[in-house]
Wavefront OBJ file of the C-alpha trace (Angstrom):
o trace
v 25.966 9.229 -2.016
v 25.868 5.512 -2.726
v 26.400 4.128 0.767
v 25.553 0.486 1.440
v 23.750 1.583 4.609
v 21.340 3.731 2.628
v 20.758 0.969 0.081
v 19.837 -1.458 2.872
v 17.371 0.984 4.421
v 15.804 2.131 1.136
v 16.451 -0.671 -1.380
v 13.508 0.045 -3.665
v 13.968 3.818 -3.745
v 17.720 3.622 -4.334
v 17.266 0.838 -6.882
v 14.598 2.770 -8.757
v 16.800 5.856 -8.878
v 19.911 4.018 -10.055
v 18.006 1.987 -12.667
v 16.209 5.008 -14.137
v 18.749 7.820 -14.056
v 18.098 8.925 -17.640
v 14.334 9.192 -17.069
v 13.163 12.791 -16.758
v 10.870 14.029 -14.023
v 8.258 14.713 -16.701
v 8.435 11.097 -17.857
v 8.194 9.873 -14.259
v 5.148 12.057 -13.688
v 3.537 10.611 -16.813
v 4.255 7.053 -15.647
v 2.743 7.770 -12.258
v -0.463 8.965 -13.853
v -0.609 6.208 -16.461
v -1.146 3.389 -13.958
v -4.907 3.259 -14.296
v -7.062 2.534 -11.277
v -10.108 0.339 -11.853
v -12.231 0.847 -8.743
v -15.137 -1.390 -7.895
v -18.645 0.038 -7.842
v -18.497 0.208 -4.044
v -15.271 2.175 -4.081
v -16.593 4.474 -6.820
v -19.540 5.289 -4.594
v -17.194 6.160 -1.728
v -15.083 8.375 -4.000
v -18.155 10.121 -5.406
v -19.357 10.911 -1.876
v -16.092 12.761 -1.129
v -15.464 14.269 -4.563
v -18.394 13.998 -7.004
v -16.390 15.632 -9.830
v -14.016 12.657 -9.879
v -16.717 10.150 -10.801
v -19.142 9.995 -13.693
v -17.154 11.305 -16.618
v -14.687 14.043 -17.442
v -17.005 17.010 -17.187
v -15.783 20.166 -18.825
v -13.249 18.449 -21.087
v -13.945 19.350 -24.742
v -15.043 16.434 -26.882
v -15.705 14.135 -23.932
v -19.221 12.704 -23.825
v -20.610 12.432 -20.333
v -21.252 8.704 -19.779
v -24.482 7.209 -18.614
v -24.779 6.531 -14.899
v -24.022 2.848 -15.507
v -20.780 3.740 -17.290
v -19.404 5.963 -14.525
v -15.635 5.816 -14.260
v -12.967 7.151 -11.964
v -11.425 10.159 -13.696
v -8.217 9.958 -11.712
v -5.504 7.562 -12.763
v -2.846 6.661 -10.223
v -3.395 8.011 -6.710
v -0.702 9.566 -4.539
v -1.032 7.934 -1.135
v 1.981 9.494 0.533
v 0.276 12.502 2.097
v -1.322 12.751 5.509
v -4.165 15.021 6.409
v -2.695 17.875 8.343
v -0.270 20.655 7.625
v 1.081 20.088 4.137
v 4.597 20.886 5.223
v 6.856 17.826 5.046
v 9.089 18.438 1.986
v 8.730 14.919 0.570
v 4.967 15.183 0.682
v 4.862 18.656 -0.835
v 7.209 17.724 -3.668
v 5.471 14.393 -4.245
v 2.264 16.319 -4.943
v 4.043 18.670 -7.347
v 5.707 15.786 -9.171
v 2.430 13.898 -9.434
v 0.619 16.911 -10.889
v 3.480 18.132 -13.080
v 1.842 17.288 -16.415
v -1.433 18.935 -15.492
v 0.380 21.994 -14.115
v 2.065 22.431 -17.492
v -1.143 21.864 -19.429
v 0.114 18.531 -20.791
v -2.544 16.401 -19.120
v -6.221 16.555 -18.185
v -6.196 14.339 -15.126
v -6.758 15.812 -11.683
v -4.246 15.345 -8.886
v -5.736 12.848 -6.443
v -4.176 12.662 -2.982
v -5.171 9.818 -0.696
v -4.633 11.205 2.791
v -4.657 9.219 6.019
v -6.643 10.784 8.830
v -5.888 7.995 11.321
v -2.374 9.292 11.965
v -1.881 11.162 15.250
v -0.976 14.833 15.213
v 2.563 14.002 16.399
v 3.236 11.670 13.448
v 6.720 12.449 12.011
v 5.298 13.391 8.612
v 2.488 15.430 10.158
v 4.522 17.647 12.476
v 1.653 19.441 14.172
v 2.838 22.683 12.679
v 5.461 23.980 10.256
v 8.499 21.991 9.131
v 11.589 23.297 7.345
v 13.547 21.310 4.784
v 16.867 21.976 6.492
v 18.164 20.404 9.691
v 19.205 22.194 12.842
v 21.954 21.619 15.371
v 20.186 18.476 16.606
v 20.587 16.874 13.163
v 16.813 16.802 12.689
v 14.542 18.921 10.535
v 13.423 22.102 12.226
v 9.789 22.202 13.276
v 7.510 24.811 14.805
v 4.461 23.499 16.642
v 1.055 25.111 16.238
v -1.020 22.528 18.107
v -0.936 22.452 21.905
v 0.999 19.401 23.117
v -2.122 18.147 24.867
v -3.441 17.098 21.425
v -0.285 15.272 20.359
v -1.647 11.739 20.183
v -5.128 12.605 18.928
v -5.819 11.279 15.438
v -6.302 13.896 12.752
v -9.849 12.628 12.095
v -10.849 13.254 15.727
v -8.923 16.485 16.319
v -10.860 19.659 17.155
v -10.294 22.607 14.876
v -7.478 25.034 15.422
v -8.774 28.204 17.064
v -7.650 31.789 16.767
v -6.239 31.439 20.285
v -4.143 28.439 19.190
v -2.716 30.366 16.237
v -1.989 33.555 18.166
v -0.308 31.436 20.835
v 1.912 29.938 18.140
v 2.768 33.411 16.844
v 3.774 34.398 20.354
v 6.227 31.483 20.522
v 7.861 32.145 17.145
v 10.561 34.360 18.603
v 11.797 31.543 20.851
v 12.408 28.981 18.085
v 15.935 27.614 18.426
v 18.055 27.422 15.259
v 15.501 29.306 13.154
v 16.777 32.310 11.192
v 14.860 35.577 11.462
v 13.823 35.350 7.817
v 12.382 31.880 8.461
v 10.422 33.124 11.463
v 9.102 35.981 9.332
v 7.963 33.514 6.674
v 6.201 31.386 9.317
v 4.425 34.474 10.655
v 3.234 35.506 7.187
v 2.130 31.912 6.437
v 0.085 31.757 9.643
v -1.487 35.150 9.012
v -2.460 34.264 5.442
v -3.751 30.715 5.938
v -4.304 29.907 9.597
v -6.034 33.160 10.574
v -8.245 33.122 7.496
v -11.893 33.180 8.572
v -12.877 30.301 6.270
v -10.107 28.187 7.796
v -10.990 29.064 11.392
v -14.719 28.460 10.829
v -14.320 24.941 9.403
v -16.056 22.385 11.667
v -12.959 20.359 12.622
v -9.291 20.010 11.825
v -9.936 17.482 9.063
v -11.934 20.109 7.181
v -9.314 22.756 7.976
v -6.554 20.532 6.621
v -8.357 20.065 3.316
v -8.880 23.824 2.967
v -5.219 24.491 3.772
v -3.938 21.919 1.276
v -6.074 23.363 -1.521
v -5.231 26.993 -0.760
v -1.485 26.443 -0.448
v -1.451 24.208 -3.558
v -3.063 26.944 -5.647
v -0.491 29.481 -4.451
v 2.427 27.329 -5.642
v 1.685 27.941 -9.312
v 1.941 31.119 -11.356
v -0.923 30.009 -13.605
v -4.109 28.087 -12.915
v -3.066 24.993 -10.921
v -4.153 21.442 -11.667
v -7.308 20.469 -9.775
v -6.435 18.907 -6.422
v -8.758 16.409 -4.754
v -7.867 15.194 -1.278
v -9.621 11.923 -0.411
v -9.775 10.543 3.119
v -8.247 7.055 3.053
v -10.086 5.725 6.108
v -13.493 6.847 4.848
v -12.926 5.059 1.541
v -11.809 1.889 3.318
v -14.805 1.902 5.652
v -17.188 2.313 2.713
v -15.771 -0.915 1.249
v -15.152 -2.841 4.464
v -18.820 -2.933 5.447
v -19.633 -4.804 2.238
v -16.477 -6.935 2.451
v -17.302 -8.263 5.913
v -20.674 -9.440 4.605
v -18.969 -11.276 1.725
v -17.167 -14.404 2.915
v -15.106 -14.572 -0.291
v -13.656 -11.044 -0.052
v -9.976 -10.482 0.759
v -10.861 -8.704 4.015
v -13.211 -11.474 5.184
v -10.663 -14.192 4.455
v -7.956 -12.234 6.304
v -10.161 -11.564 9.322
v -12.437 -14.610 9.627
v -10.859 -17.635 7.905
v -8.934 -19.179 10.830
v -6.314 -20.993 8.751
v -5.586 -18.132 6.342
v -5.653 -15.556 9.139
v -3.121 -17.494 11.230
v -0.798 -17.822 8.237
v -1.121 -14.114 7.453
v -0.501 -12.998 11.028
v 2.656 -15.104 11.262
v 3.989 -14.149 7.833
v 3.643 -10.389 8.382
v 4.847 -10.205 11.994
v 7.567 -7.563 12.402
v 7.084 -6.370 8.821
v 6.899 -2.634 8.191
v 3.297 -1.539 7.658
v 1.893 -4.572 9.508
v 2.412 -5.384 13.205
v 5.022 -6.204 15.800
v 5.489 -9.891 16.606
v 4.995 -9.023 20.291
v 1.386 -8.082 19.518
v 0.691 -11.654 18.413
v 1.720 -13.107 21.790
v -1.572 -14.158 23.354
v 0.100 -14.641 26.731
v 1.126 -10.983 26.943
v -1.037 -8.695 29.058
v -3.119 -6.331 26.933
v -1.956 -3.430 29.086
v 1.559 -4.002 27.758
v 0.496 -3.025 24.229
v 1.842 0.495 24.417
v 3.129 3.270 22.219
v 6.414 1.386 21.826
v 4.687 -0.978 19.394
v 5.862 1.175 16.502
v 5.306 -1.460 13.822
v 1.582 -0.954 13.818
v -1.424 -2.894 15.025
v -3.127 -6.221 14.279
v -5.757 -5.285 11.662
v -7.368 -2.438 13.651
v -6.450 0.353 16.039
v -8.585 0.761 19.139
v -9.715 4.365 19.641
v -10.236 5.836 23.097
v -12.672 8.548 24.159
v -10.162 11.309 23.424
v -9.636 10.205 19.828
v -6.251 8.577 20.484
v -5.423 5.285 18.815
v -4.094 2.264 20.714
v -2.427 -0.826 19.247
v -4.415 -4.043 19.287
v -2.909 -7.478 19.771
v -4.176 -11.024 19.863
v -5.947 -12.701 22.723
v -7.469 -16.143 22.790
v -10.920 -17.361 23.706
v -11.381 -21.089 23.347
v -9.939 -22.235 20.046
v -9.952 -18.844 18.335
v -8.292 -15.455 18.586
v -9.720 -12.226 19.914
v -8.503 -8.681 19.311
v -7.623 -6.798 22.470
v -6.152 -3.456 23.375
v -7.215 0.039 24.383
v -9.725 -1.368 26.881
v -11.446 -3.529 24.240
v -11.557 -7.263 23.661
v -13.511 -8.357 20.608
v -14.145 -11.717 18.984
v -13.180 -11.777 15.337
v -16.717 -11.887 14.002
v -18.319 -9.728 11.308
v -21.114 -8.568 13.572
v -18.950 -7.458 16.506
v -16.363 -5.727 14.323
v -19.068 -3.953 12.303
v -20.636 -2.692 15.538
v -17.306 -1.430 16.881
v -16.583 0.347 13.593
v -19.999 2.029 13.602
v -19.415 3.086 17.220
v -16.060 4.571 16.127
v -14.105 2.585 18.723
v -12.068 0.904 15.947
v -10.248 2.216 12.890
v -8.501 0.021 10.283
v -4.703 -0.214 10.388
v -2.406 0.400 7.435
v -2.244 -3.202 6.215
v -6.009 -3.612 6.239
v -6.416 -0.209 4.555
v -4.337 -1.198 1.550
v -5.569 -4.782 1.418
v -9.103 -3.446 0.999
v -8.153 -0.720 -1.489
v -6.041 -3.101 -3.603
v -8.849 -5.666 -3.687
v -11.216 -2.930 -4.858
v -8.946 -1.897 -7.720
v -7.214 1.283 -6.575
v -3.643 1.814 -7.814
v -1.811 3.812 -5.156
v 1.723 5.160 -5.335
v 3.843 6.043 -2.353
v 7.191 7.112 -1.066
v 10.634 5.888 -0.184
v 9.456 3.148 2.191
v 6.159 2.239 0.553
v 7.901 1.192 -2.665
v 9.298 -1.755 -0.660
v 6.827 -2.573 2.079
v 3.509 -2.242 0.275
v 4.125 -4.791 -2.508
v 5.840 -7.072 0.007
v 2.796 -7.030 2.294
v 0.243 -7.359 -0.474
v 2.267 -9.924 -2.413
v 2.383 -12.149 0.667
v -1.306 -11.566 1.347
v -2.223 -12.391 -2.257
v -0.458 -15.752 -1.989
v -1.931 -16.684 1.386
v -5.477 -15.529 0.622
v -5.296 -16.855 -2.960
v -6.776 -13.611 -4.267
v -5.162 -11.394 -6.934
v -4.484 -7.914 -5.616
v -3.472 -6.204 -8.838
v -0.315 -4.126 -9.408
v 0.076 -3.239 -5.725
v 0.555 -6.914 -4.903
v 2.910 -7.879 -7.733
v 6.519 -8.592 -6.806
v 8.018 -9.966 -10.021
v 9.862 -6.833 -11.097
v 10.564 -3.361 -9.768
v 8.568 -1.769 -12.576
v 5.471 -3.618 -11.337
v 5.730 -2.131 -7.877
v 4.008 1.079 -6.864
v 6.170 3.778 -8.402
v 7.969 6.351 -6.342
v 5.937 9.534 -6.092
v 7.124 11.150 -2.880
v 10.708 11.020 -1.720
v 12.262 12.840 -4.665
v 13.219 16.347 -3.639
v 14.250 18.035 -6.888
v 13.321 21.581 -5.802
v 15.761 23.320 -3.494
v 16.117 26.731 -1.922
v 19.312 28.388 -0.783
v 19.577 28.639 3.002
v 19.183 32.097 4.556
v 22.925 32.039 5.273
v 23.624 31.211 1.628
v 25.802 28.256 2.673
v 23.911 25.567 0.809
v 20.536 24.243 -0.268
v 17.752 22.454 1.516
v 14.723 20.717 0.044
v 11.811 23.084 -0.457
v 8.753 22.291 1.621
v 5.526 24.252 1.922
v 7.013 27.084 3.970
v 10.004 27.506 1.654
v 7.786 27.517 -1.425
v 5.425 30.005 0.223
v 8.348 32.316 0.966
v 9.855 31.887 -2.498
v 6.687 32.672 -4.423
v 4.777 30.871 -7.143
v 6.521 28.282 -9.291
v 6.792 29.698 -12.782
v 5.991 27.731 -15.902
v 9.682 28.030 -16.817
v 10.737 26.347 -13.573
v 8.140 23.594 -13.990
v 9.158 23.036 -17.612
v 12.804 22.777 -16.601
v 11.838 20.267 -13.913
v 9.906 18.201 -16.468
v 12.976 18.107 -18.737
v 15.503 17.297 -15.989
v 16.760 13.697 -15.699
v 16.552 11.935 -12.360
v 20.351 11.638 -12.233
v 20.572 15.406 -11.783
v 18.802 15.057 -8.439
v 20.535 11.905 -7.229
v 23.312 13.334 -5.023
v 21.095 15.988 -3.491
v 18.146 13.685 -2.854
v 20.298 10.857 -1.515
v 22.006 13.353 0.771
v 18.622 14.380 2.177
v 17.668 10.720 2.758
v 21.087 10.057 4.272
v 20.629 12.740 6.906
v 17.143 11.460 7.703
v 17.982 7.768 8.006
v 21.670 7.375 9.008
v 22.664 8.612 12.481
v 25.745 10.905 12.507
v 27.966 8.228 14.052
v 27.268 5.851 11.175
v 27.951 8.231 8.274
v 30.896 8.054 5.902
v 33.792 10.456 6.611
v 33.369 13.628 4.589
v 29.839 12.729 3.493
v 28.846 16.426 3.471
v 31.165 17.050 0.521
v 29.289 14.502 -1.604
v 25.927 16.288 -1.566
v 25.094 17.939 -4.867
v 22.746 20.783 -5.707
v 19.011 20.230 -6.127
v 17.829 19.506 -9.655
v 16.044 22.876 -9.735
v 17.651 25.581 -7.540
v 14.777 28.014 -7.243
v 17.066 31.027 -6.921
v 17.883 30.592 -10.611
v 14.295 31.677 -11.262
v 14.406 34.655 -8.941
v 12.822 32.767 -6.033
v 14.484 33.018 -2.647
v 13.956 33.805 0.994
l 1 2 3 4 5 6 7 8 9 10 11 12 13 14 15 16 17 18 19 20 21 22 23 24 25 26 27 28 29 30 31 32 33 34 35 36 37 38 39 40 41 42 43 44 45 46 47 48 49 50 51 52 53 54 55 56 57 58 59 60 61 62 63 64 65 66 67 68 69 70 71 72 73 74 75 76 77 78 79 80 81 82 83 84 85 86 87 88 89 90 91 92 93 94 95 96 97 98 99 100 101 102 103 104 105 106 107 108 109 110 111 112 113 114 115 116 117 118 119 120 121 122 123 124 125 126 127 128 129 130 131 132 133 134 135 136 137 138 139 140 141 142 143 144 145 146 147 148 149 150 151 152 153 154 155 156 157 158 159 160 161 162 163 164 165 166 167 168 169 170 171 172 173 174 175 176 177 178 179 180 181 182 183 184 185 186 187 188 189 190 191 192 193 194 195 196 197 198 199 200 201 202 203 204 205 206 207 208 209 210 211 212 213 214 215 216 217 218 219 220 221 222 223 224 225 226 227 228 229 230 231 232 233 234 235 236 237 238 239 240 241 242 243 244 245 246 247 248 249 250 251 252 253 254 255 256 257 258 259 260 261 262 263 264 265 266 267 268 269 270 271 272 273 274 275 276 277 278 279 280 281 282 283 284 285 286 287 288 289 290 291 292 293 294 295 296 297 298 299 300 301 302 303 304 305 306 307 308 309 310 311 312 313 314 315 316 317 318 319 320 321 322 323 324 325 326 327 328 329 330 331 332 333 334 335 336 337 338 339 340 341 342 343 344 345 346 347 348 349 350 351 352 353 354 355 356 357 358 359 360 361 362 363 364 365 366 367 368 369 370 371 372 373 374 375 376 377 378 379 380 381 382 383 384 385 386 387 388 389 390 391 392 393 394 395 396 397 398 399 400 401 402 403 404 405 406 407 408 409 410 411 412 413 414 415 416 417 418 419 420 421 422 423 424 425 426 427 428 429 430 431 432 433 434 435 436 437 438 439 440 441 442 443 444 445 446 447 448 449 450 451 452 453 454 455 456 457 458 459 460 461 462 463 464 465 466 467 468 469 470 471 472 473 474 475 476 477 478 479 480 481 482 483 484 485 486 487 488 489 490 491 492 493 494 495 496
C-alpha cells in the first residue's frame, strides 16, 4: 500500500516504516523506552504529585538503592503522549500502549508504562469517541462507534466533564440494539464491557469523568494480559504543564515567557507557525477579524491558549490589538499578554494551554514524549522552528536533522488484528475487540516482540489508507493489497 497520497499525508510514519522494515516490534519498544527523559525539578514535582511511585527511585526493584531526596529521578523513560483521557478505545491508542509496554509485559524491562493523556480534548474528539469504537469500518467508510455520553456533553472538555452515571450507562445499553452496521456479537461484547467496567461501583462513584477515565484505563489494561501486567501510570498533560507554566511566566528567560511576552520573538513565532498542524490557523492571527468569528471551524488549534466557558467547553483564541501590542481574544475574553493577567486567568480556570504551548513547556523542562502517525512530523517541526526563533535548545523533541532524532512512532502501528464476525477479513484490535478476545498470552506477546515491522506494513498502511484517503481518491483495487495483521489473534485461540 505505497500510495503517493498516503506518503504525502503521513511522510514521517511511512518513512519510518519503510526505513526500518527489518526492525522487530520488540526492538522498537526498546528504542521507545530508551529515550531518557531528564525532567526539571519543577516537572518532577508535578509528576510526583500525580504519581509518587514514579519519582524518587525505583522502589521494589532488587539491588536498587533508594536515592536521597536530592537525587530523586524520574523512573519512566520515554513517555507515550498519544493517548487522551477518556474511553481507551481507539485502536491506535490501545495498541500504542501495548507496544510501549511490551518489554515490561514480557518481563524484559523494569520501567513502568507512562501515558501522558490530554484532558483538554472535548468528549467528541475523533480519538476520544465518547463511547466505544470498533477497529473495522461500516457502510459509511468510517469506524463504527457507539456513544455512551449524552450528546449535550459533546463539546465539554474531559477535564470538566461530570462523571458518567448509572442512568447514562443504562441509557446506552438501551440503545445498543439500534446500532447500525454492528453485528450481534459486537453488540454483545459492548454490553458485557459496559456491565463489567462502566457499571462497576468504584467507577460510578469516582468524583468526575477524569477520575473515571483513569480507573477504566487501568482496569482494562490489566485485563489485556494473562500474567501480571506492567505498571501503568496515566499522567494528566495539562496539570503537568500548568505546574511548570506558573514558574516559567515568572522567569523572563524561559521558553514560555519568550514565546508569550517578547514582542519580536512572539511575532516571528506566530507568523512562522500559522496554518501548521498542532499550532493555529492563520485566520486567528488576523487582528481585524471579529472575535465572534473564531468558531469551531478553526480546526488548526488556538493561539497559545484555549478560552474555557462556564460549561467547560473550549473556544479558540485569536489575536487582537491594543496600542502597539497584541491581545488574546475569544470565548468572551480579551486579555493583554502579560504574566499577571494570564496567571490570573489560568488560576480562574478560564484559560487552558493549547497543544503547541503544552509541548513547548514540556520539551523545555526535559520530557521526551513519543507520539503517533501525525506527531512524528508536526511536533519536531513546531519545536524545531520554536527552538530557532526563541534561541533555546528544546532537546530531542525539537531536533530536525534526521528522522532517528524525531519522536519515535509509538501509536499508529496496528500489529494486532481480529477476524471480523463474518470471517471475511481482519480489523485492528481496539479495546472492545481485545476485551472480547480475552487476555493476551505471553506466547502472543513474544511473537509480537519477534515480528519485524515489515510483516505489519500492508495491513497497517491499509488501515491508515481507509482513515485518511476518501473513497474517490483511492487506487483501483486497493482492497486487494491489504495484508493480514502481524499477529492474527485467532491463531492463539482468541476470537469474537
